[in-house]
PLY file of the C-alpha trace (Angstrom):
ply
format ascii 1.0
element vertex 361
property float x
property float y
property float z
element edge 360
property int vertex1
property int vertex2
end_header
-0.07 -0.01 -0.06
1.34 3.37 -0.86
2.13 5.87 2.05
-0.96 7.88 2.69
-0.44 11.67 3.33
-2.13 11.27 7.09
-0.87 13.79 9.37
2.86 13.04 9.09
3.83 16.53 8.92
2.10 17.35 12.11
2.86 14.44 14.32
5.89 16.07 15.84
4.10 19.01 17.00
1.29 16.80 18.05
3.64 14.61 20.29
4.82 18.01 22.07
1.11 18.06 23.47
1.01 14.68 24.98
2.69 13.55 28.06
6.56 12.56 28.10
5.95 9.38 29.83
3.96 7.49 27.27
6.04 4.64 27.44
5.93 4.40 31.01
2.08 4.56 31.44
1.30 2.32 28.57
3.57 -0.39 30.38
1.87 0.42 33.81
-1.45 0.01 32.39
-0.56 -3.08 30.32
-1.53 -1.27 26.81
1.95 -2.19 25.76
3.36 -4.96 27.69
5.60 -6.26 24.70
6.77 -4.42 21.95
6.30 -7.01 19.45
5.62 -5.39 15.96
4.69 -1.99 17.68
8.33 -0.40 18.60
6.74 1.81 21.38
3.79 3.78 22.92
4.16 6.72 20.84
3.56 4.35 17.79
0.58 3.06 19.33
-0.90 6.28 20.08
-0.40 7.64 16.57
-2.36 4.51 15.13
-4.89 4.95 17.48
-5.09 8.98 16.59
-5.05 8.11 12.93
-7.96 5.60 13.31
-9.90 8.25 15.46
-9.62 11.20 13.04
-9.95 9.38 9.84
-12.20 7.48 7.92
-10.00 4.44 7.75
-10.80 0.96 8.90
-8.56 -0.97 11.42
-7.23 -2.89 8.13
-6.16 0.34 6.42
-4.69 2.10 9.70
-2.76 -1.05 9.90
-1.59 -0.81 6.12
-0.90 2.64 6.59
1.31 2.12 9.53
3.16 -0.62 7.68
3.69 1.81 4.71
4.99 4.61 7.05
7.39 2.06 8.69
5.52 2.90 12.00
4.46 -0.72 12.85
4.23 -4.08 11.41
0.82 -4.95 12.51
-2.62 -6.41 11.06
-5.93 -5.19 11.28
-6.72 -7.92 13.86
-3.62 -7.10 15.70
-4.40 -3.26 15.95
-8.05 -4.10 17.23
-6.49 -6.21 19.95
-3.78 -3.35 20.92
-6.53 -1.00 21.07
-8.90 -3.21 23.17
-6.02 -3.23 25.73
-5.26 0.61 25.68
-8.81 1.71 27.06
-7.30 2.20 30.54
-4.22 4.02 29.19
-5.97 6.23 26.85
-8.51 7.52 30.02
-5.33 7.92 31.94
-3.54 9.98 29.29
-6.65 11.97 28.85
-6.89 12.97 32.43
-3.23 13.84 32.69
-3.24 16.23 29.73
-6.74 17.76 31.04
-5.30 17.83 34.56
-2.58 20.12 33.13
-5.03 22.45 31.42
-7.32 22.71 34.48
-5.17 24.45 37.11
-4.70 27.26 34.53
-8.44 27.76 33.94
-9.88 27.75 37.53
-8.55 28.91 40.91
-8.25 25.59 42.79
-11.92 24.65 42.80
-12.37 20.86 42.05
-14.00 20.82 38.59
-17.21 18.65 38.12
-18.85 18.17 34.38
-22.36 17.10 34.06
-23.90 15.46 30.98
-26.39 13.01 29.66
-26.40 10.60 26.62
-29.16 8.08 25.29
-28.80 4.27 24.98
-31.08 2.57 22.44
-31.72 -1.04 21.66
-33.48 -2.41 18.70
-36.85 -1.01 18.01
-38.76 2.24 16.78
-38.39 4.00 19.98
-36.09 7.10 19.86
-34.88 7.02 23.46
-34.93 3.70 25.69
-32.41 4.91 28.27
-30.91 7.84 29.45
-27.23 7.97 31.40
-26.73 10.73 33.37
-23.10 11.13 34.49
-21.03 13.39 36.74
-17.50 13.42 35.51
-14.36 14.41 37.58
-11.97 15.50 34.79
-8.85 15.30 37.00
-9.23 11.64 36.94
-11.32 10.76 34.14
-13.70 8.87 36.42
-17.54 9.08 37.29
-18.47 10.85 40.61
-22.04 9.98 39.87
-23.96 7.83 37.28
-27.84 7.34 37.05
-29.89 5.54 34.37
-33.32 6.74 33.86
-36.06 6.14 31.38
-36.53 8.48 28.64
-38.58 10.75 31.22
-35.70 11.36 33.22
-34.21 14.87 32.18
-31.34 16.65 32.44
-30.74 18.67 35.58
-28.22 19.78 37.91
-30.25 18.73 41.26
-29.65 14.86 40.02
-25.95 14.70 41.32
-24.51 15.23 44.65
-21.91 17.99 44.74
-19.61 19.11 47.44
-18.91 22.18 48.95
-16.54 24.45 47.05
-16.83 22.36 43.71
-17.33 24.00 40.35
-19.92 22.25 38.12
-19.95 22.73 34.29
-23.20 21.88 32.24
-24.36 22.48 28.80
-27.63 24.65 27.84
-29.85 21.84 29.06
-28.59 22.62 32.66
-28.98 26.43 32.56
-32.20 26.52 34.75
-32.87 28.42 37.82
-34.04 25.38 39.85
-30.71 23.83 38.84
-28.55 26.85 39.73
-30.53 27.11 43.10
-29.58 23.34 44.18
-26.13 23.72 43.33
-25.95 26.98 45.57
-27.70 25.00 48.35
-24.69 22.66 48.37
-22.36 25.81 48.61
-20.95 24.82 45.14
-20.76 27.13 42.15
-22.06 26.69 38.53
-20.56 27.44 34.92
-23.48 26.71 32.56
-24.60 27.89 29.02
-28.05 29.20 29.17
-30.66 30.63 26.71
-31.63 34.45 27.51
-34.99 34.10 26.40
-36.21 31.21 28.71
-34.24 31.94 31.58
-35.76 34.62 33.56
-33.20 37.15 34.86
-33.70 40.61 36.88
-31.52 43.69 38.14
-30.52 44.27 41.42
-34.06 46.09 42.02
-35.79 42.58 40.87
-37.23 44.04 37.96
-37.16 41.82 34.83
-34.48 42.34 32.02
-34.29 40.75 28.80
-30.74 39.95 28.04
-31.25 38.90 24.33
-32.08 42.55 23.77
-28.48 43.41 24.67
-26.80 41.05 22.32
-25.91 44.31 19.92
-23.28 45.20 22.90
-21.35 42.14 22.67
-17.83 42.55 20.86
-16.60 40.39 18.23
-13.84 39.70 20.35
-13.61 39.63 24.06
-16.82 39.59 26.44
-19.24 41.59 28.04
-20.87 40.64 31.42
-23.94 41.56 33.43
-24.59 41.22 36.95
-28.13 39.88 37.42
-30.65 38.08 39.79
-32.07 34.72 39.01
-35.56 34.39 40.85
-36.05 30.69 41.87
-39.48 29.61 40.87
-41.74 28.01 43.45
-42.86 24.34 43.33
-44.48 23.33 40.04
-48.06 23.09 39.88
-50.61 21.18 37.48
-51.88 24.26 36.04
-48.58 25.09 34.54
-49.59 28.95 34.49
-46.84 31.75 34.17
-45.54 32.54 37.90
-44.95 36.02 39.14
-41.48 36.69 40.29
-42.68 38.32 43.57
-43.33 34.42 44.45
-39.91 33.53 43.84
-38.33 31.37 46.91
-35.04 32.65 46.51
-33.11 35.36 44.41
-29.69 34.23 43.40
-27.12 36.67 42.15
-25.19 35.46 39.03
-22.99 36.58 36.11
-24.26 36.39 32.62
-21.45 36.39 30.13
-21.78 36.89 26.52
-19.04 36.58 23.79
-19.37 35.55 20.12
-18.10 32.54 18.48
-15.94 32.32 15.33
-19.19 32.46 13.43
-20.23 35.58 15.11
-22.97 33.56 16.98
-23.54 34.96 20.46
-22.99 32.43 23.52
-24.27 33.20 27.06
-22.79 31.64 29.98
-24.02 31.84 33.55
-21.73 31.65 36.60
-22.18 32.22 40.25
-18.50 33.04 40.79
-17.51 36.62 41.25
-15.50 38.27 38.94
-12.72 38.46 41.32
-12.77 34.74 41.75
-12.63 34.00 38.04
-12.68 36.60 35.21
-15.25 36.49 32.40
-12.61 35.55 29.69
-11.57 32.44 32.07
-15.10 31.34 32.58
-15.39 31.33 28.79
-12.09 29.39 28.57
-13.58 27.00 31.00
-16.69 26.14 29.39
-15.05 25.62 26.00
-12.57 23.43 28.02
-15.51 21.30 29.01
-16.12 20.04 25.42
-13.02 18.22 25.56
-13.60 17.00 29.12
-16.98 15.31 27.90
-15.10 13.01 25.46
-14.39 10.97 28.53
-18.05 10.66 29.22
-18.27 8.71 25.89
-16.19 6.18 27.28
-19.16 5.04 29.41
-20.73 3.24 26.42
-17.55 2.32 24.73
-16.37 -1.42 24.51
-14.11 -2.56 27.04
-16.62 -1.76 29.67
-20.20 -3.39 29.75
-20.95 -1.92 26.25
-24.21 -1.63 24.57
-23.50 -2.06 20.77
-25.84 -2.48 18.12
-23.88 -4.78 15.56
-25.24 -4.21 11.81
-25.56 -8.21 11.53
-27.49 -8.77 14.86
-31.11 -7.32 15.69
-30.44 -7.67 19.33
-28.76 -5.43 21.84
-25.30 -7.19 22.72
-24.12 -6.40 26.27
-20.86 -7.80 26.97
-16.95 -7.18 27.04
-15.28 -5.98 23.91
-14.34 -9.28 22.43
-18.13 -9.79 21.69
-18.39 -6.34 20.04
-17.40 -4.38 16.91
-14.92 -1.44 17.06
-17.67 1.39 15.96
-18.47 4.90 16.22
-18.35 4.72 20.10
-14.88 3.37 20.42
-13.82 5.72 18.02
-14.95 8.62 20.00
-13.12 7.20 23.08
-9.97 7.04 21.19
-10.54 10.50 19.57
-10.93 11.82 23.07
-7.55 11.06 23.92
-6.43 13.67 21.43
-5.71 16.56 23.95
-7.35 19.30 22.49
-10.07 17.85 20.46
-9.05 19.23 16.95
-8.15 16.96 14.03
-4.72 16.75 13.35
-4.74 17.57 9.87
-5.72 21.32 10.82
-3.22 21.77 13.48
-0.36 23.38 12.02
-2.62 26.28 10.80
-4.02 27.11 14.23
-2.14 28.56 17.37
-2.54 26.78 20.90
-4.57 29.47 22.11
-7.13 28.97 19.27
-7.27 25.20 19.97
-7.97 25.68 23.56
-10.83 27.87 22.61
-12.53 24.87 21.14
-14.72 24.74 18.39
-16.16 27.80 16.39
-19.69 26.58 17.14
-19.39 26.35 20.72
0 1
1 2
2 3
3 4
4 5
5 6
6 7
7 8
8 9
9 10
10 11
11 12
12 13
13 14
14 15
15 16
16 17
17 18
18 19
19 20
20 21
21 22
22 23
23 24
24 25
25 26
26 27
27 28
28 29
29 30
30 31
31 32
32 33
33 34
34 35
35 36
36 37
37 38
38 39
39 40
40 41
41 42
42 43
43 44
44 45
45 46
46 47
47 48
48 49
49 50
50 51
51 52
52 53
53 54
54 55
55 56
56 57
57 58
58 59
59 60
60 61
61 62
62 63
63 64
64 65
65 66
66 67
67 68
68 69
69 70
70 71
71 72
72 73
73 74
74 75
75 76
76 77
77 78
78 79
79 80
80 81
81 82
82 83
83 84
84 85
85 86
86 87
87 88
88 89
89 90
90 91
91 92
92 93
93 94
94 95
95 96
96 97
97 98
98 99
99 100
100 101
101 102
102 103
103 104
104 105
105 106
106 107
107 108
108 109
109 110
110 111
111 112
112 113
113 114
114 115
115 116
116 117
117 118
118 119
119 120
120 121
121 122
122 123
123 124
124 125
125 126
126 127
127 128
128 129
129 130
130 131
131 132
132 133
133 134
134 135
135 136
136 137
137 138
138 139
139 140
140 141
141 142
142 143
143 144
144 145
145 146
146 147
147 148
148 149
149 150
150 151
151 152
152 153
153 154
154 155
155 156
156 157
157 158
158 159
159 160
160 161
161 162
162 163
163 164
164 165
165 166
166 167
167 168
168 169
169 170
170 171
171 172
172 173
173 174
174 175
175 176
176 177
177 178
178 179
179 180
180 181
181 182
182 183
183 184
184 185
185 186
186 187
187 188
188 189
189 190
190 191
191 192
192 193
193 194
194 195
195 196
196 197
197 198
198 199
199 200
200 201
201 202
202 203
203 204
204 205
205 206
206 207
207 208
208 209
209 210
210 211
211 212
212 213
213 214
214 215
215 216
216 217
217 218
218 219
219 220
220 221
221 222
222 223
223 224
224 225
225 226
226 227
227 228
228 229
229 230
230 231
231 232
232 233
233 234
234 235
235 236
236 237
237 238
238 239
239 240
240 241
241 242
242 243
243 244
244 245
245 246
246 247
247 248
248 249
249 250
250 251
251 252
252 253
253 254
254 255
255 256
256 257
257 258
258 259
259 260
260 261
261 262
262 263
263 264
264 265
265 266
266 267
267 268
268 269
269 270
270 271
271 272
272 273
273 274
274 275
275 276
276 277
277 278
278 279
279 280
280 281
281 282
282 283
283 284
284 285
285 286
286 287
287 288
288 289
289 290
290 291
291 292
292 293
293 294
294 295
295 296
296 297
297 298
298 299
299 300
300 301
301 302
302 303
303 304
304 305
305 306
306 307
307 308
308 309
309 310
310 311
311 312
312 313
313 314
314 315
315 316
316 317
317 318
318 319
319 320
320 321
321 322
322 323
323 324
324 325
325 326
326 327
327 328
328 329
329 330
330 331
331 332
332 333
333 334
334 335
335 336
336 337
337 338
338 339
339 340
340 341
341 342
342 343
343 344
344 345
345 346
346 347
347 348
348 349
349 350
350 351
351 352
352 353
353 354
354 355
355 356
356 357
357 358
358 359
359 360
């Protein structure tokens, strides 16, 4: 097979973003017990990344590695190597994130909440929903809850500790959720929709943040100190509630910035500007997208995985040797690339650009 132009020119740069002790960590986690056919951990990582960011099959990646004189390995051999590398890939991800997180937050233990759906055969769109609370410093789960399709995403679902900082996407940007976290003496950084989330000024008068989007600069950020009225308990009437009936008022900062596509993104945090400046808040939220790749490992082969095989109409729950390597495992491998950016694009971007994440988020 002729050598493919698959990120060769960028590998040396990519290698500088990865931990220096790849060989030691690979042997410690038994990802590379013997170097037969694979010379070192860097070669194994390079093949894993090539498989993750390309459309090549395992057989094609093995052929590419052979043509590049990177490793002499077959498709099944690469399958085995990747299967044994899951713990190693998780640890590499945690190590890379751990080096970035202290620069983004002032010592708060960071937690990330998210949910994913698990489907079996049949026409039903969502059969189960897995809710996770991730500790990015270790790559482990602090809390996991499995619900049916009626189980919504909410911050109150997970226990958080005093002083922790919880990151969540727009689904978690609710007044009740923020209040639940503050009751635990923790803080939040969540994306929110200014149209659906009620905000008020310091006189408790309603303000409409979406009308202030013209003030958001092309670069940088603008922030507003607002009060968040916490709604009373839900009733069956579903009537709009009056702010005077709020059970509490939580002071928050609403931070707005533009993506590279000029879309305005709104982030809410309970931290003060002295505790975490607005640009640091935005950087932390963008980093959340990389952190959440760890959550994809929850359904990745190697654990008790749920994999819908193309040749089978049943839901296969079992270890990796009973499942094929598919999109889920690719996502788990892709999460190991420290900044979540396809390697082919990395040479034309600065490290600062990469840390700021995808333009759409």
